[in-house]
C-alpha positions in Angstrom: 96.6 108.6 78.9 95.1 111.3 81.0 96.4 115.6 80.8 96.6 117.3 83.7 93.8 119.0 82.5 91.3 116.1 82.9 92.7 114.1 86.2 91.3 117.2 88.2 87.7 116.2 87.5 88.2 113.4 89.9 89.5 113.9 93.6 89.4 112.3 96.2 87.4 111.3 99.0 89.4 113.0 101.1 92.3 116.1 100.2 95.4 113.4 101.6 94.0 109.8 100.1 91.7 108.1 98.8 90.4 105.5 102.1 87.4 105.8 103.2 87.9 102.5 104.7 90.2 100.3 105.9 89.2 97.3 107.7 91.4 93.7 109.3 89.8 90.6 109.6 89.9 87.4 111.1 88.3 84.5 110.2 87.8 81.2 113.6 86.4 77.7 113.2 85.3 76.7 115.2 83.1 79.7 116.4 84.2 81.2 119.3 81.2 80.2 121.8 83.9 79.2 124.2 85.9 82.6 123.9 82.5 85.1 124.0 82.3 85.4 127.7 85.3 87.1 128.1 85.3 88.9 124.3 82.2 90.0 125.5 84.2 91.6 128.2 86.0 93.6 126.3 83.4 96.6 126.7 84.7 97.3 130.2 88.3 96.8 129.5 87.9 99.5 126.1 85.6 101.7 127.0 87.8 104.6 127.2 88.7 103.7 123.3 84.7 102.9 122.7 83.2 104.2 125.1 79.4 103.3 122.9 79.1 99.6 122.2 75.7 97.2 121.5 75.7 93.1 122.2 74.4 91.5 119.1 71.7 88.7 119.3 70.5 85.8 117.1 68.2 84.3 116.0 67.6 80.3 115.4 64.5 79.2 113.9 64.2 75.4 113.4 61.9 74.4 109.7 61.4 70.6 109.8 58.5 69.0 107.2 57.8 65.8 106.8 56.3 63.6 104.2 52.8 64.6 103.3 52.8 67.0 106.3 52.2 70.5 107.1 55.9 72.4 107.9 56.3 73.5 110.9 58.5 76.0 112.3 60.6 76.1 115.9 60.1 78.6 118.7 62.5 80.9 118.0 65.8 80.5 120.4 67.6 84.2 120.6 71.0 83.7 121.7 71.7 87.5 123.9 75.5 86.7 123.9 76.2 86.4 119.9 78.8 89.1 119.7 79.4 92.3 120.2 80.1 95.9 118.4 82.8 98.7 120.7 82.3 102.0 118.9 84.4 104.9 119.2 82.0 108.1 117.5 83.6 111.0 115.9 83.1 114.5 116.3 80.4 115.0 113.8 78.9 111.9 116.0 79.3 109.0 113.1 81.3 105.6 113.7 84.7 106.5 112.8 86.1 103.1 113.8 85.0 100.1 115.4 85.2 96.7 117.1 82.8 93.8 115.3 82.8 90.3 117.2 81.2 87.8 115.5 80.6 84.2 116.4 82.9 83.6 113.2 84.7 86.5 112.5 86.1 89.7 114.3 86.4 92.7 112.0 88.3 96.1 113.6 87.3 99.3 111.5 88.6 102.8 110.5 86.7 105.0 108.6 89.2 107.9 109.9 91.9 106.6 108.2 95.5 108.9 108.7 98.7 107.1 107.9 99.4 103.6 107.8 102.1 104.1 110.9 100.3 105.0 113.3 96.9 103.2 112.3 98.2 99.6 112.7 99.8 100.3 115.8 96.6 101.0 117.2 95.0 98.2 115.4 97.7 96.1 117.3 97.1 97.1 120.7 93.2 95.6 120.1 94.4 92.8 118.6 96.8 91.5 121.4 93.6 92.3 123.8 90.9 90.6 121.4 93.1 87.7 121.4 94.3 87.3 125.3 90.5 85.8 125.4 91.1 83.1 122.7 93.3 81.8 124.0 93.3 78.5 125.0 89.4 77.6 123.5 88.8 75.0 120.7 88.6 77.6 118.0 91.6 77.7 115.7 92.3 81.4 113.5 91.3 80.4 109.6 91.8 83.3 108.0 93.6 86.4 107.9 92.7 89.7 106.0 92.6 92.9 105.4 90.7 95.5 103.5 90.7 98.6 101.9 88.0 100.6 100.4 88.8 104.0 98.3 86.9 106.5 96.5 87.3 109.3 94.0 84.9 111.5 92.7 83.6 112.7 90.3 83.2 116.3 89.4 82.3 117.2 85.8 79.4 116.5 83.7 78.5 113.2 82.8 79.3 114.0 79.0 82.5 114.8 80.1 83.0 111.4 82.1 86.5 109.7 80.9 86.9 106.7 82.8 91.1 107.6 82.0 90.7 110.5 83.4 91.5 108.2 87.0 92.6 105.0 85.5 95.3 103.4 82.9 93.9 102.0 80.7 97.0 99.7 80.4 96.1 98.3 83.9 96.0 94.1 84.1 93.0 94.0 86.3 90.1 96.3 84.3 87.8 94.9 81.3 87.8 97.4 78.3 84.5 97.8 78.6 85.5 100.1 82.1 86.8 102.6 80.0 83.7 102.5 77.4 80.7 102.4 79.1 79.6 105.5 80.2 80.2 106.4 84.3 77.8 103.7 85.6 80.4 99.9 84.9 81.4 97.0 87.5 84.4 95.3 86.5 84.8 92.8 89.5 88.3 90.1 89.4 89.8 87.5 91.6 93.1 86.2 92.0 95.6 84.2 94.3 99.5 86.0 94.7 102.0 83.7 95.8 104.3 87.3 96.0 102.8 89.5 98.6 104.0 87.0 101.6 106.8 84.5 100.6 105.4 81.1 101.3 101.9 81.7 100.8 99.2 82.4 98.2 97.1 85.1 99.1 93.2 85.7 97.3 92.9 88.9 95.7 89.4 90.4 95.6 89.1 93.3 93.4 85.8 95.2 92.9 85.8 98.6 90.8 82.0 100.2 90.7 81.5 103.3 88.7 78.4 104.9 89.4 76.0 107.4 91.9 76.7 107.3 95.7 76.2 109.5 98.7 78.7 111.3 99.7 77.6 114.1 102.9 74.0 113.8 101.8 74.7 114.8 97.9 74.3 111.7 95.0 77.5 112.2 93.2 79.1 110.3 90.7 82.3 108.6 91.7 84.4 105.0 91.2 84.8 102.9 94.0 87.6 100.8 94.7 87.3 97.3 97.5 90.4 95.6 97.8 90.1 92.4 99.7 93.4 90.3 100.6 93.0 86.6 102.3 95.0 84.7 103.5 93.4 81.3 104.6 94.5 77.8 106.3 94.5 75.5 103.4 94.6 71.9 104.6 95.6 72.2 109.0 93.5 74.1 111.4 96.7 75.9 113.0 98.2 76.4 109.7 98.1 80.1 111.1 99.3 79.8 114.7 102.5 81.2 113.8 100.3 84.6 113.5 98.6 84.0 117.0 99.9 87.2 119.0 100.5 84.9 122.3 102.9 82.1 120.0 106.3 83.0 120.9 107.0 86.7 118.4 103.1 85.3 117.3 102.9 89.7 117.1 105.4 90.7 115.1 104.8 87.7 112.7 101.6 89.3 112.2 102.9 92.5 112.1 104.9 92.0 108.7 101.6 89.8 106.7 99.6 93.1 107.9 102.2 95.1 106.2 102.8 93.1 103.5 99.4 93.1 103.1 99.5 97.0 103.4 102.2 97.2 100.4 100.2 95.1 98.6 96.9 97.6 98.6 99.3 99.8 96.9 100.3 98.2 94.6 97.2 97.2 93.1 96.2 100.7 93.3 99.5 101.7 91.7 98.8 99.4 88.6 95.1 101.1 88.4 95.6 104.7 89.2 96.9 107.4 86.7 100.4 108.9 87.1 99.4 112.0 88.7 96.5 110.7 90.7 99.6 108.1 92.7 101.2 111.9 93.0 98.1 113.5 94.5 97.1 111.0 96.9 101.2 110.4 97.5 100.4 106.7 97.4 104.6 106.2 97.0 105.5 107.5 100.5 105.6 104.5 103.0 103.4 106.9 105.2 100.3 106.7 103.6 97.8 104.3 102.5 
């Protein structure tokens, strides 16, 4: 068990929390080609919230080869409206929030996280505007996901590195080699959890990576925790229709799922981190991560 004198060798990337990035995403099939013109128009509707935008293009090349002949490449075809990225920049000139719309996936990213009860209502409002452009098209919502990236910077020298100062040796998500491999190691795992959201199995993907990272232009040793949770259709393409914002209380149902995924992430971190680090980042407070 870690002691108060050694746990301070790791610090969360931010003073109040360790969240480097939070992301909510939605998967669709078939692709959002029919809805794309309306989705691209969001650059005007959300200009106040996201002053900058980039139109995303795709390049299509067809490769063919007939028997005993040289392979042939078709003339490249450029799709000039394959998606869009809406950006908001912080005072430091770095993107702190953005929305990325691709042909089969929409992601909402937050890199200036504060508290869930503030971030989610804002993101929910964007989601309602986005789905209003998809209603009536042939695209089904086939996946709903949430990803958290937490980072902990190591402040000591390599000789003093001890993963036990940050992580519980009893955690079911960690291999024993994470505690005997020095400052460079990886531990990736995944499972389906039937308890995160009642009546559904949620795919969890948990990746821990220890090594050098760039922090404010300087390479530092860190442990990065990436936790992704995904609810996907299993049999019918319309299985997730109840979470569509325009379907009855769909936005409320979606909020319930997001709260469950948020709480699921906190449980995983609680099983990973030492008690002292959980206390330092106020993990058990409803208002935080």
